[in-house]
C-alpha positions in Angstrom: -20.5 -20.2 -92.5 -16.9 -19.9 -93.4 -16.7 -16.5 -91.7 -18.1 -18.0 -88.5 -15.5 -20.8 -88.6 -12.7 -18.3 -89.2 -13.9 -16.2 -86.3 -13.9 -19.2 -83.9 -10.4 -20.1 -85.0 -9.2 -16.5 -84.5 -10.7 -16.4 -81.0 -9.1 -19.8 -80.1 -5.7 -18.6 -81.3 -6.0 -15.4 -79.1 -7.0 -17.4 -76.1 -4.1 -19.8 -76.6 -1.7 -16.9 -76.9 -3.1 -15.4 -73.7 -2.8 -18.7 -71.8 0.8 -19.2 -73.0 1.7 -15.7 -72.0 0.1 -16.1 -68.5 1.8 -19.5 -68.1 5.2 -18.1 -69.0 4.7 -15.1 -66.6 3.6 -17.4 -63.7 6.3 -19.9 -64.4 8.9 -17.2 -64.6 7.7 -15.7 -61.3 8.0 -19.1 -59.7 11.4 -19.6 -61.1 12.5 -16.2 -59.8 11.1 -17.2 -56.3 13.0 -20.5 -56.5 16.2 -18.8 -57.4 15.9 -16.3 -54.6 15.1 -19.1 -52.1 18.1 -21.1 -53.4 20.4 -18.2 -53.0 19.1 -17.6 -49.4 19.8 -21.3 -48.5 23.3 -21.1 -50.0 24.0 -17.8 -48.2 22.9 -19.3 -44.9 25.1 -22.4 -45.5 28.2 -20.2 -46.1 27.6 -18.0 -43.0 26.1 -20.5 -40.7 28.6 -20.0 -37.9 28.2 -16.3 -37.9 24.5 -16.6 -37.8 24.6 -18.9 -34.9 26.9 -16.6 -33.0 24.5 -13.7 -33.6 21.6 -15.7 -32.4 23.5 -16.7 -29.2 24.3 -13.0 -28.6 20.6 -12.1 -29.1 19.5 -14.8 -26.7 22.0 -13.6 -24.0 20.8 -10.0 -24.4 17.1 -11.2 -24.1 18.0 -13.2 -20.9 19.8 -10.3 -19.4 16.8 -8.0 -20.1 14.4 -10.5 -18.6 16.6 -10.8 -15.4 16.7 -7.0 -15.1 12.9 -6.9 -15.3 12.6 -9.5 -12.6 15.0 -7.7 -10.3 13.1 -4.5 -10.9 9.9 -6.2 -10.1 11.2 -7.7 -6.8 12.8 -4.5 -5.7 9.9 -2.2 -6.6 8.0 -0.3 -3.9 5.1 -2.0 -2.2 1.6 -1.1 -3.4 -0.5 0.8 -0.8 -2.8 -1.2 1.3 -6.5 -0.5 1.9 -6.6 1.2 5.2 -10.0 -0.1 6.2 -9.4 -3.8 5.4 -5.7 -3.9 5.7 -5.4 -5.7 2.4 -4.7 -4.8 -1.2 -7.4 -4.4 -3.7 -6.4 -7.4 -5.7 -3.8 -10.2 -5.8 -1.2 -9.9 -8.5 2.3 -11.0 -9.3 4.3 -8.2 -7.7 6.8 -7.9 -4.8 4.0 -8.5 -2.3 3.3 -11.9 -3.9 6.9 -12.9 -3.6 7.0 -11.8 0.0 3.8 -13.8 0.7 5.2 -16.9 -0.9 8.5 -16.6 0.9 6.6 -16.4 4.2 4.2 -19.2 3.5 6.8 -21.5 1.8 9.0 -21.0 4.9 6.2 -22.4 7.0 5.3 -25.2 4.6 9.0 -26.3 4.3 10.6 -25.7 7.7 14.2 -26.3 6.5 16.6 -28.2 4.3 16.7 -31.2 6.6 12.9 -31.4 6.8 10.9 -34.3 5.5 9.1 -31.9 3.1 12.4 -30.8 1.5 13.4 -34.4 1.1 10.1 -35.2 -0.7 10.7 -32.1 -2.9 14.1 -33.4 -3.9 12.7 -36.8 -4.6 10.0 -35.2 -6.7 12.6 -33.3 -8.7 14.6 -36.4 -9.4 11.5 -38.2 -10.7 10.7 -35.2 -12.9 14.2 -35.3 -14.4 14.0 -39.1 -14.9 10.6 -38.7 -16.7 12.0 -36.1 -19.0 14.9 -38.4 -19.9 12.4 -41.1 -20.6 10.5 -38.8 -22.9 13.6 -38.0 -25.0 14.5 -41.7 -25.2 10.9 -42.5 -26.3 11.0 -39.8 -29.0 14.3 -41.1 -30.4 12.9 -44.7 -30.3 9.7 -43.5 -32.1 11.8 -42.2 -35.0 13.9 -45.4 -35.2 10.7 -47.6 -35.4 9.2 -45.5 -38.2 12.5 -45.4 -40.1 12.8 -49.2 -39.9 9.2 -49.5 -41.1 9.7 -47.4 -44.3 13.0 -49.3 -45.0 11.2 -52.6 -44.6 13.6 -53.8 -41.9 11.5 -56.3 -40.0 14.1 -57.3 -37.4 14.9 -53.7 -36.5 11.2 -52.9 -36.3 10.5 -55.8 -33.8 13.5 -54.8 -31.7 12.2 -51.3 -31.6 8.8 -52.5 -30.5 10.4 -54.6 -27.7 12.4 -51.6 -26.5 9.2 -49.5 -26.6 7.4 -52.0 -24.4 10.3 -52.2 -22.1 10.2 -48.4 -21.6 6.6 -48.7 -20.4 7.6 -50.2 -17.0 9.8 -47.4 -15.7 7.5 -44.8 -17.4 4.3 -45.9 -15.7 6.1 -46.4 -12.3 7.6 -42.9 -12.6 4.2 -41.3 -13.3 2.5 -43.1 -10.4 5.3 -42.1 -8.0 5.1 -38.5 -9.2 1.3 -38.4 -8.4 1.9 -40.0 -5.0 4.7 -37.6 -4.0 2.7 -34.6 -5.2 -0.3 -35.7 -3.1 1.9 -36.3 0.0 3.5 -32.9 -0.5 0.1 -31.2 -0.5 -0.8 -33.0 2.7 2.4 -32.1 4.5 2.1 -28.5 3.3 -1.4 -28.3 4.7 -0.4 -29.9 8.0 2.4 -27.5 8.6 0.4 -24.4 7.6 -2.6 -25.6 9.7 -0.5 -26.3 12.8 1.1 -22.9 12.4 -2.2 -21.1 12.1 -3.7 -23.1 15.0 -0.7 -22.2 17.2 -1.6 -18.5 16.6 -5.4 -18.7 16.4 -5.9 -20.9 19.5 -3.5 -18.9 21.8 -4.2 -16.0 24.1 -7.9 -15.8 23.3 -7.0 -14.8 19.7 -9.9 -16.8 18.3 -12.2 -14.5 20.3 -10.4 -11.3 19.4 -10.4 -12.0 15.7 -14.2 -12.2 15.6 -15.0 -9.6 18.2 -12.2 -7.0 18.4 -11.1 -6.9 14.8 -13.1 -6.3 11.6 -10.6 -7.5 8.9 -11.6 -11.2 8.9 -15.3 -12.2 9.1 -14.9 -15.9 8.4 -11.7 -17.2 10.0 -13.1 -20.7 10.0 -13.5 -20.8 6.2 -10.0 -19.4 5.8 -8.5 -22.1 8.0 -10.5 -25.0 6.8 -10.8 -24.2 3.1 -8.3 -21.6 1.9 -5.3 -23.1 3.6 -6.1 -26.5 2.1 -6.5 -24.9 -1.4 -3.3 -23.0 -1.1 -1.4 -26.2 0.0 -2.8 -28.2 -2.9 -2.1 -25.4 -5.4 1.5 -25.0 -4.1 2.2 -28.7 -4.5 0.7 -28.7 -8.0 2.4 -25.6 -9.2 5.8 -27.0 -8.5 5.1 -30.0 -10.7 3.2 -28.0 -13.3 5.9 -25.4 -13.6 9.2 -27.4 -13.0 8.3 -30.3 -15.3 7.4 -28.2 -18.4 10.3 -25.9 -17.8 12.7 -28.9 -17.7 11.0 -30.5 -20.6 11.2 -27.3 -22.7 14.9 -26.9 -21.9 15.9 -30.5 -22.7 13.7 -30.7 -25.9 15.1 -27.4 -27.1 18.7 -28.7 -26.7 17.8 -31.8 -28.7 16.1 -29.8 -31.4 19.0 -27.4 -31.6 21.2 -30.4 -32.4 18.8 -31.7 -35.0 17.3 -28.6 -36.7 20.0 -26.0 -35.8 19.9 -23.1 -33.5 18.4 -20.9 -36.3 15.2 -22.8 -36.7 14.8 -23.1 -33.0 15.4 -19.3 -32.6 12.7 -18.6 -35.1 10.2 -20.8 -33.3 11.1 -19.1 -30.0 10.5 -15.7 -31.5 7.1 -16.7 -32.6 6.3 -18.3 -29.2 7.5 -15.3 -27.3 5.4 -13.0 -29.4 2.3 -15.1 -28.9 3.0 -15.5 -25.2 3.2 -11.7 -24.9 -0.2 -11.4 -26.6 -1.7 -14.0 -24.3 -0.3 -12.3 -21.3 -1.9 -9.0 -22.3 -5.3 -10.7 -22.9 -5.1 -12.8 -19.7 -8.0 -12.0 -17.3 -7.0 -11.1 -13.7 -7.5 -14.6 -12.4 -5.7 -13.9 -9.1 -8.2 -11.1 -8.2 -11.1 -13.2 -9.4 -10.0 -16.2 -7.2 -9.6 -14.0 -4.1 -13.0 -12.4 -4.7 -14.6 -15.8 -5.1 -13.1 -17.0 -1.9 -14.5 -13.9 -0.1 -17.9 -14.5 -1.5 -17.8 -18.2 -0.6 -16.9 -17.1 3.0 -19.8 -14.6 3.1 -22.2 -17.3 2.0 -20.8 -19.8 4.5 -21.0 -17.2 7.3 -24.7 -16.5 6.5 -25.5 -20.2 6.9 -23.4 -20.4 10.1 -25.4 -17.5 11.6 -28.6 -19.2 10.7 -27.6 -22.4 12.5 -26.2 -20.5 15.5 -29.4 -18.5 16.0 -31.9 -21.0 14.6 -34.1 -21.0 17.8 -34.4 -17.2 18.0 -35.1 -16.9 14.2 -37.7 -19.7 14.4 -39.5 -18.0 17.3 -39.5 -14.7 15.4 -40.6 -16.5 12.2 -37.8 -14.8 10.5 -37.1 -17.5 7.9 -38.2 -15.3 5.0 -35.8 -12.5 6.0 -32.9 -14.9 6.5 -33.8 -16.5 3.2 -33.5 -13.2 1.4 -30.2 -12.5 3.1 -28.7 -15.9 2.2 -30.2 -15.7 -1.4 -28.6 -12.3 -1.9 -25.1 -13.6 -0.9 -25.6 -16.7 -3.0 -26.6 -14.8 -6.1 -23.6 -12.5 -5.7 -21.4 -15.7 -5.6 -23.3 -17.2 -8.6 -22.9 -14.0 -10.7 -19.2 -13.9 -10.0 -18.7 -17.6 -10.8 -20.6 -17.2 -14.1 -18.4 -14.2 -15.0 -15.3 -16.2 -14.3 -16.6 -19.1 -16.5 -17.3 -16.7 -19.4 -13.8 -15.3 -19.1 -12.4 -18.8 -19.0 -14.3 -19.8 -22.2 -12.7 -16.8 -24.1 -9.3 -17.3 -22.7 -9.4 -21.1 -23.1 -10.3 -20.8 -26.8 -7.5 -18.3 -27.5 -5.0 -20.3 -25.5 -5.8 -23.6 -27.1 -5.6 -22.1 -30.6 -2.2 -20.5 -30.0 -0.6 -23.4 -28.0 -2.0 -26.5 -29.9 -2.4 -25.2 -33.4 -0.3 -22.1 -34.1 2.8 -23.4 -32.3 2.3 -26.9 -33.8 2.2 -25.4 -37.3 5.3 -23.4 -36.7 7.1 -26.5 -35.4 6.1 -28.6 -38.4 7.4 -25.9 -40.8 10.7 -26.0 -38.9 10.9 -29.8 -39.2 10.1 -29.8 -42.9 12.4 -26.9 -43.8 15.6 -29.1 -44.0 13.9 -31.7 -46.1 12.6 -29.3 -48.7 15.9 -27.3 -48.7 17.6 -30.4 -50.1 15.3 -30.4 -53.2 16.1 -26.8 -54.2 18.1 -26.8 -57.5 21.7 -25.9 -56.8 21.3 -26.1 -53.0 21.9 -29.9 -52.5 25.6 -29.5 -52.3 25.5 -26.6 -49.8 23.0 -28.4 -47.6 24.9 -31.7 -47.7 28.1 -29.9 -46.7 26.3 -28.5 -43.6 24.1 -31.4 -42.6 25.6 -34.4 -44.4 24.0 -36.6 -47.0 20.8 -38.3 -45.9 18.6 -41.1 -47.3 14.9 -41.4 -47.3 14.9 -43.5 -44.1 17.2 -41.0 -42.4 14.9 -38.2 -43.3 11.9 -40.1 -42.1 13.6 -40.9 -38.8 14.7 -37.3 -38.2 11.3 -35.9 -39.1 9.4 -38.3 -36.8 11.9 -37.7 -33.9 11.9 -33.9 -34.4 8.1 -33.8 -34.7 7.8 -35.8 -31.5 10.1 -33.5 -29.7 8.4 -30.4 -31.1 5.0 -31.6 -30.1 6.3 -32.5 -26.6 8.0 -29.1 -26.4 4.9 -27.3 -27.6 2.9 -29.2 -24.9 5.5 -28.2 -22.3 5.3 -24.6 -23.3 1.5 -24.9 -23.3 1.6 -26.2 -19.7 3.9 -23.3 -18.8 1.2 -21.0 -20.1 -1.4 -22.8 -18.1 1.0 -22.6 -15.1 0.9 -18.8 -15.4 -2.8 -18.8 -14.8 -2.3 -21.3 -11.9 0.4 -19.0 -10.5 -2.1 -16.1 -10.6 -4.7 -18.2 -8.8 -2.0 -19.2 -6.3 -1.4 -15.5 -5.7 -5.1 -15.2 -4.7 -4.9 -18.0 -2.2 -1.5 -16.8 -0.9 -3.1 -13.3 -0.4 -5.9 -14.7 1.7 -3.7 -17.0 3.9 -1.1 -14.2 4.4 -3.9 -11.8 5.4 -5.0 -14.3 8.0 -1.5 -14.7 9.4 -1.0 -10.9 9.5 -4.3 -10.4 11.3 -3.4 -13.1 13.8 0.0 -11.5 14.5 -1.6 -8.1 14.9 -4.2 -9.4 17.3 -1.7 -11.3 19.3 0.3 -8.0 19.6 -2.9 -6.1 20.7 -3.3 -4.2 17.4 -6.9 -4.2 16.3 -8.8 -2.6 13.4 -12.4 -2.0 14.4 -15.0 0.0 12.6 -16.4 2.9 14.7 -20.2 3.0 14.9 -22.8 5.1 16.7 -21.6 7.8 19.1 -18.0 6.6 19.0 -18.0 7.2 15.2 -19.3 10.7 15.7 -16.7 11.5 18.3 -13.9 10.2 16.1 -14.8 12.7 13.4 -14.6 15.7 15.8 -11.4 17.7 15.4 -11.0 18.5 19.1 -12.1 15.2 20.5 -8.6 14.5 21.8 -6.7 11.2 21.6 -8.6 8.1 20.5 -9.3 6.0 23.5 -9.3 2.8 21.4 -5.6 3.4 20.6 -4.7 3.8 24.3 -3.7 1.0 26.7 -3.8 0.8 30.5 -1.7 -1.2 32.8 -2.4 -4.8 33.9 -0.6 -6.0 37.0 -0.7 -9.6 38.2 -1.5 -9.6 41.9 -1.3 -12.3 44.5 -4.9 -12.6 45.6 -6.9 -9.4 45.1 -8.8 -7.7 42.3 -8.7 -3.9 41.9 -9.8 -1.5 39.2 -8.1 1.9 39.4 -9.7 4.5 37.1 -10.3 1.9 34.4 -12.7 3.0 31.6 -15.3 0.5 30.5 -15.1 0.8 26.7 -16.6 -1.5 24.1 -14.3 -2.6 21.2 -16.1 -0.2 18.7 -15.3 2.8 21.0 -18.5 3.3 23.0 -17.6 4.5 26.5 -20.0 2.8 28.9 -18.2 4.0 32.1 -15.6 6.7 32.0 -13.7 5.5 35.1 -14.4 2.5 37.3 -12.6 2.0 40.6 -13.2 -0.8 43.2 -11.2 -3.2 45.3 -12.1 -6.8 46.2 -10.0 -9.0 48.5 -10.4 -12.7 49.1 -13.6 -13.7 51.0 -15.3 -10.3 50.3 -17.9 -11.1 47.7 -19.2 -8.5 45.3 -22.7 -8.2 43.7 -23.0 -6.1 40.6 -26.4 -4.7 39.6 -27.7 -2.2 37.1 -29.8 -1.8 34.0 -29.1 -3.8 30.8 -26.4 -2.4 28.6 -24.7 -0.4 31.2 -21.4 -2.3 31.2 -21.7 -5.1 33.8 -20.7 -7.9 31.5 -18.2 -5.6 29.8 -16.4 -5.2 33.0 -16.1 -9.0 33.4 -14.8 -9.3 29.8 -12.0 -6.8 30.7 -11.3 -8.7 34.0 -11.2 -12.0 32.0 -8.7 -10.6 29.5 -11.2 -10.8 26.6 -11.2 -7.0 26.1 -8.2 -4.7 26.3 -7.7 -2.3 29.2 -8.0 1.1 27.5 -6.8 3.1 30.5 -6.1 3.1 34.2 -4.7 0.2 36.2 -6.1 -3.3 36.7 -4.7 -5.6 39.4 -5.8 -9.2 39.2 -4.5 -12.7 39.9 -3.4 -15.0 37.1 -6.1 -16.3 34.8 -5.9 -19.7 36.2 -7.4 -18.3 39.5 -10.3 -16.7 37.8 -13.2 -18.8 36.6 -16.1 -17.5 34.5 -19.6 -19.0 34.5 -22.0 -17.5 31.9 -25.8 -17.7 31.8 -25.6 -20.2 28.9 -22.7 -22.6 29.8 -20.6 -24.0 27.1 -20.7 -27.8 26.8 -17.8 -29.3 24.8 -17.8 -32.4 22.6 -16.9 -35.4 24.8 -18.0 -37.6 27.6 -20.1 -36.7 30.6 -16.9 -36.6 32.7 -15.5 -34.0 30.2 -18.5 -31.7 30.9 -17.5 -31.4 34.5 -13.8 -31.2 34.3 -13.6 -28.9 31.2 -11.1 -27.6 30.1 -9.1 -30.4 31.8 -9.0 -33.9 30.3 -8.9 -37.3 31.9 -5.1 -37.3 32.3 -5.2 -33.8 33.9 -7.8 -35.1 36.3 -5.7 -38.1 37.2 -2.6 -35.9 37.8 -4.7 -33.9 40.3 -5.6 -37.1 42.1 -9.3 -36.8 41.5 -11.4 -39.9 40.8 -15.0 -40.4 39.5 -16.3 -40.9 43.0 -15.3 -37.3 43.9 -17.0 -36.0 40.8 -20.1 -37.8 41.9 -19.9 -36.0 45.3 -19.7 -32.7 43.5 -22.8 -33.6 41.5 -24.6 -34.4 44.7 -23.9 -30.9 45.9 -25.8 -29.5 42.9 -28.4 -32.2 43.2 -27.5 -33.8 39.8 -26.1 -37.2 40.9 -28.8 -39.1 39.0 -27.5 -37.8 35.6 -24.7 -40.4 35.6 -27.0 -43.3 35.5 -29.6 -41.5 33.5 -27.2 -40.6 30.6 -25.4 -44.0 30.5 -22.3 -43.5 32.7 -19.3 -41.2 32.9 -18.0 -42.3 29.4 -21.3 -41.6 27.6 -20.9 -39.3 24.6 -23.9 -37.2 23.5 -24.7 -33.8 22.0 -24.9 -32.4 25.5 -26.1 -29.0 24.3 -29.4 -30.7 23.2 -29.5 -33.5 25.7 -29.6 -31.4 28.8 -32.1 -28.9 30.0 -31.2 -25.3 30.9 -31.3 -26.0 34.6 -29.1 -29.1 34.2 -26.6 -27.0 32.1 -26.3 -24.4 34.8 -25.8 -27.1 37.5 -23.1 -28.7 35.4 -21.4 -25.3 35.2 -21.5 -24.9 39.0 -20.1 -28.5 39.4 -17.3 -27.4 37.0 -16.6 -24.5 39.4 -16.4 -26.7 42.4 -14.1 -29.1 40.6 -11.5 -26.4 39.7 -11.9 -24.4 43.0 -10.3 -21.1 41.8 -9.8 -18.0 43.9 -12.4 -15.9 42.1 -15.6 -16.9 40.3 -17.4 -14.5 37.9 -21.1 -15.5 38.0 -23.0 -13.9 35.1 -26.7 -14.7 35.7 -25.5 -18.3 36.1 -28.4 -19.5 38.3 -31.3 -17.9 36.4 -33.0 -21.3 35.6 -32.5 -23.1 38.9 -34.7 -22.9 42.0 -33.8 -20.7 44.9 -33.2 -23.7 47.1 -30.6 -25.1 44.8 -29.2 -21.6 44.3 -28.7 -21.3 48.0 -26.9 -24.6 48.2 -24.6 -23.6 45.3 -23.6 -20.2 46.8 -23.2 -21.6 50.3 -20.9 -24.4 49.1 -18.9 -22.0 46.9 -18.1 -19.8 50.0 -17.2 -22.9 52.0 -14.6 -23.7 49.4 -13.0 -20.3 49.8 -14.1 -19.0 46.3 -14.6 -15.2 46.2 -17.8 -14.4 44.2 -18.2 -11.6 41.7 -21.9 -11.9 40.7 -24.1 -10.2 38.1 -27.8 -10.9 38.9 -31.1 -9.2 39.2 -32.3 -11.5 42.0 -32.5 -9.8 45.3 -32.2 -13.2 47.0 -28.5 -13.2 46.2 -27.7 -10.1 48.2 -27.3 -12.1 51.4 -24.3 -14.0 50.0 -22.3 -10.9 49.2 -20.5 -8.2 51.2 -20.6 -5.4 48.7 -22.8 -4.1 46.0 -21.6 -2.3 42.9 -24.5 -0.5 41.2 -24.4 1.0 37.7 -26.7 3.9 37.1 -26.9 3.4 33.4 -25.6 7.0 32.8 -21.9 6.1 32.6 -21.4 5.9 36.4 
């Protein structure tokens, strides 16, 4: 029993000795750490000026290095373009992006005296004022908390009153910023859309873009959607980039005064390192946005084709085939969007962790460092000599103010990171809109990019095939009153030669009937005469386009009144300038035996979907009435009486000749031969 007690006492004594030894070692280790930390603080206090100078030098070197990188980026060589499409493989932040932005911003903001630039200046002033208010609110926040911990009731109530007073200009500024940003987006879109319309709706460019060039398949989607998205993104990016940049600068200046340049420099080093990591891990959002817009355009184009050819598809019962086509394009779009969402989840988690938590923790450590430095043994005097003595209330005020500034600065840097992603997305929109403008400029200059198919593709691959006929151009001469083809080849835009050389001469009053099998080039010749297709060789003499009127088999009926259907492309004011009244239009309708349509459809000012409201015969009569209204020198009649009776057809052709209109007709009806002086017959073999 005694032995057992002695053993327990011995074990207890050993454990106590071990615990005492461990405590002394740990306590000694902590004391050594404390001594080292105290010496470091005192060393910093003695050499604070030199440390700050070194930091300023490092910052200047970093800025110079960053500027050199930017200059190198903007002066680097252009990346090669894809020959087939005329565009780069992906949108990115390189020299091409800056050139695209310079071009588009020059259109969106016409000049320094423009309304848009004035709105931009007002927006900038509001941003500066809001940043000033944020600094004032941060300082006021610290003062309110300081008065609270000091139990100073009067100062606390005064601070609350000031806080409420700041709410009025703050809320007004925020509302005005949103309003100005929205107005900027509207003005940017208006200027860009008007610029695009001026190019797209000039010189038959709208026709050439879809029929003579392969680079853009969905110009309507680009104009209606992509331009709007670019304008909205451009207006947002200025606010989302300028505001956080200004905030970060102002907050850093304030923090440098409160915490010192050294603490701020340490925080910036951490932020730059984490931003570099995020930049490396950022998905190619610009490329993804551009690809999404292309897939959206393909899906939209598939539905447009379905609507445009709905009757033919329904008669062929091709709904299942069209459904498969549309579903394939939609699934490609869905797969791409899902991929983008998955990338956004990963990047969003990483970005939120770095911006909200990692940067916030670093800022809190920087705010707390001066407070804990004062509690180090032997360091109070050195810290007081540098920062001055402080009370508990002063430390509370400084900590709350600095913390508020740090959180705001962290939020500003976070918005700058988000802005980087928005800039990359903006690059995608800019790439699409610039590509549209480039194609419009090329088409207006007569430069087309068209894929070669069929026989033309085989010939283009032959080594000894000679010069490419698509790249050649003939001569177009405006004549007074005659039409003459002199060795003009009839070539389709994809390079198929329908007729190697065509020569004929038509003078006023000498009507020409053109016959031949389908696909031999009859309508193609009219497209060349009408200026829709280029002249790939020879010489073409023709009057001005105002003296040539084209009537197709399926007439176009615009949106508007019944009067507009007859006088198109004139409007009511053009009609009044010509001195023509509704009674004369009614006389024209009597000629084509359609005078009852005015009363039947509800008068001249009736507005209906005329394409669906009128029958095929009524449409062709309207087209002939349109011809009699304009009375040009030459009329191109492309199977334009196929759905009217021969009696009405006779009246139409007889009246046209009485008006002095020279007829160039394509028709398979032998009854029309009597109204023409010459017959031009295609043999279907290229002659």
